[in-house]
N, C-alpha and C positions, 0 to 999 in steps of 0.2 A: 417572824421576820427578824434577822439579826440587827442589833443596834449599831454595829460597826461594819463597815465595808473594808475588807482587807485586800489590798492589791499586792500580789507577790511580783517582784521584779527579778528578772534573770540578768545578772550583770556579767559582762565579759571584760577582759583586759585588752586594750588596743593600744598600739604604739603609733603615734602621729608626730610629725615634725611641725613646729610652729616657729614663726618669726620670733626673734628674741624679745622684741617689744610686746608682741601679743602674749607671749608666755608670762612676761612681767605683769601685764594688765590682768591676766587670768588670776594670778596670785593676789594682786591688789583687790580685784573685785571679790574674790573669795574672802579676803579679810574684811572687806566692807560689809558683806552680807552674812558673815560668820558661818561660812560653809566651806566645804572642801573644794579644791580646784577641780576635782573630778565632777562634782555636782554642778559647778558653774559651767563647765564645757557641755555636760549632758543636757542641762536645762536650756542653755543658749542655743544649742543645735536643734533641740525639739521645738523651741520657740520659732526659729527661722523656718524649719520645715513646715510647721503648721500655718505660718503666715504667707508662705509663697504659693500663690494660687496656681501658677504654672507648674510648679513641682507637684502639687496635689493632683492636678490633671494628669501629669506624667505617670504618677503612681497607679493610675487606673488603666494604663496601657499594657499590652503584652511585653513591650520592650523593658519595662521596669522589672519584670520578673526574670529577665534574661541577663541582667547586668552582672558582670564578673566582679567578684570582691577584690577591691584594691586596698582595703584597710587590713592591716596586719592584726588579726584578732586571735587571741589566745583564750580558749574556753577552759574552765576548771570545774572541779566537782562541787565547790562550795559557792554560795550565793553571791559573795562579793568579789570573787576571783583574785583577791590580793594574797600574795604570798603562797600560792598553791602550785607554783611551777618550779621545776628543777632548772638550773642555769642552762642546760642544753636545749631546753624548749624555747629559749629566746632566740 
């Protein structure tokens, strides 16, 4: 049995709009926890998703699998998806 459990994550780059004060607080929280703003947003959303029981129930329905993507996602060949896109892909 391995001593370490390695979880590989596949990251995508996504563009979202935030209220100016929310964006400022993301930056402030990132500084507070010594993390990147990307990590703060990712972990905060995962936290909310895991705590919302109604959302967890929704995920078990067929409707959840039919939701059209509204998030502007850009996928890249490397694992962190930063700096891997030509300007015309934005």
